[in-house]
C-alpha angles and dihedrals in degrees: 000000000000113000119199125184111211133198114236130187091293087075092079093046089053094059133152088036092053096048087088105028143030115262091253091064093063112115117230120161113354097320137045116254089254092052090052092053094045092051093048095043094042088224139098118248138210130206141249103200144127116326094242091056096045097087091060093035104035126193120237109213118199135153099257108045134163113204116207128191106249093210093062121095110223127237126186089249093052092047090052091052092049093048090051094056118122124219114294094010117138119207113206148147124224092281107012135066107218106176146343133198110216130180100203130087092220106085097179096096099042130117091044108150092189095057107117091215092061121092114207119219112194123209133175119257097258099145140070121265129188106222103150133024093253090058087072096066093030092058096035097099095056090041093054091051092048094046091046090059092044095050102038104036110127093002132110123233124230111253121269115240115249090236088076130078117227118197122197135008093268128125123288124176124184120189125216116286096019118138123211122166132164096357133135113227120189115195096171091097097042146321124302120215122192115193131219115296091356121143136214110192125217122286096027119139118203133180121194151273083072137146126192107186127212118307091359120138134215109203125224119297095002117165114214128180119193151274086059134138125196109195129223117302093000123135124215137184138158121036126334131177123184097340134153116204118186123215128306097010128131134215092157101156142057120295136096126273118176139171091358145133121215120191128215126297094016125142126199113199124232114293094011107162131194127202112221099175130053118232087238092051088232126151111280119243118208133198112262117199100207094051094035091222142084114278131191113268096196087233135113091198119053127139130170132347109192127183125219122293095015120138139185133199130240117296094017113163120206123199124231112285097009120173119202120187130216122307098359119158112208132188142144140090123287133033115319123232114269097244121046115177125225116278093021118151119197139029143222092354091056141280138263128187117279106229109244093218090057091045090053091049091052092047090052091051092049092050091048090052087061091043092249131127120244094212134194092268091056091048094049091052093049092048092048092052089050089053092047095050108032094099092052097065109122109214 
């Protein structure tokens, strides 16, 4: 069976995080959505997404294909329903297409609810779904718990060094090669997962639910409140509360980051601080790309949403509910505006356009620093996002 994860309308609401990836490659919990599906299905997947992303995330077209909504978080029950679909059956809730079994190689005319050859199978909405960026940190606690069970079931953890202090009888799992010395780990509030070759330096205090993915690092004396995820190869210091950081990003110094999502290849300068609560305690409104305005989040606590490759200088202050696009470079004293478009260069004194050639050069240097190749696919995506967003820079 050919399994394909597709982007639905939530893709636009999830910008800027989905400028550079399909929805299924968003990390929530320990794993990305794609990794969750592939583990539960026991199969690899491909992607039906925007044309400019398709070279990096190609689509495998075969005769018997099951399409799955990439914004949906899998459960064993949902996987069983999908695997039991017959040809031309469409699994859906009242307002969401979940999956469809098609028997044709041409996927262009799929997901058509009005097609008379399609049989609709209705289910109740009994699963998680990522529809807006703030759903990522809001659902992160349950996702960590679910992923923890999925990853660790039937396996034995590496031992915890006696130099550490473990509080509670909760679940702790340490993968091979991980280093933890002189830390305080509290599992009373949720499980703690430490990935392969990750490191927690001395003096750090961590409360679950918490996930430190492979090769990630917690710097000395960090204070981390769950539910928080630090993605692969990322480095974190200071104070975090309910944060999801994707891969290869750094917040390596002091400063507070709360109720936030940070994309890949981002860097937060020393003493960067994010407000996650308005002085008035009002509901936080957040920039929405499709409507080109600020919309209610339904949350009292919401911090920073930052797209891939964006960076900020030392002592940067972010307002409550700030959205930063892709490859922005931010600096300057005072609180920044609460929407900063992709390829913006500047700060409180105003913005100019960040030259895409320079941005590509920087990205290549950053990849090389991690001994990775910034290839032509990565460059094409970055240039396409620059083209899409240049007219949206607010000066």
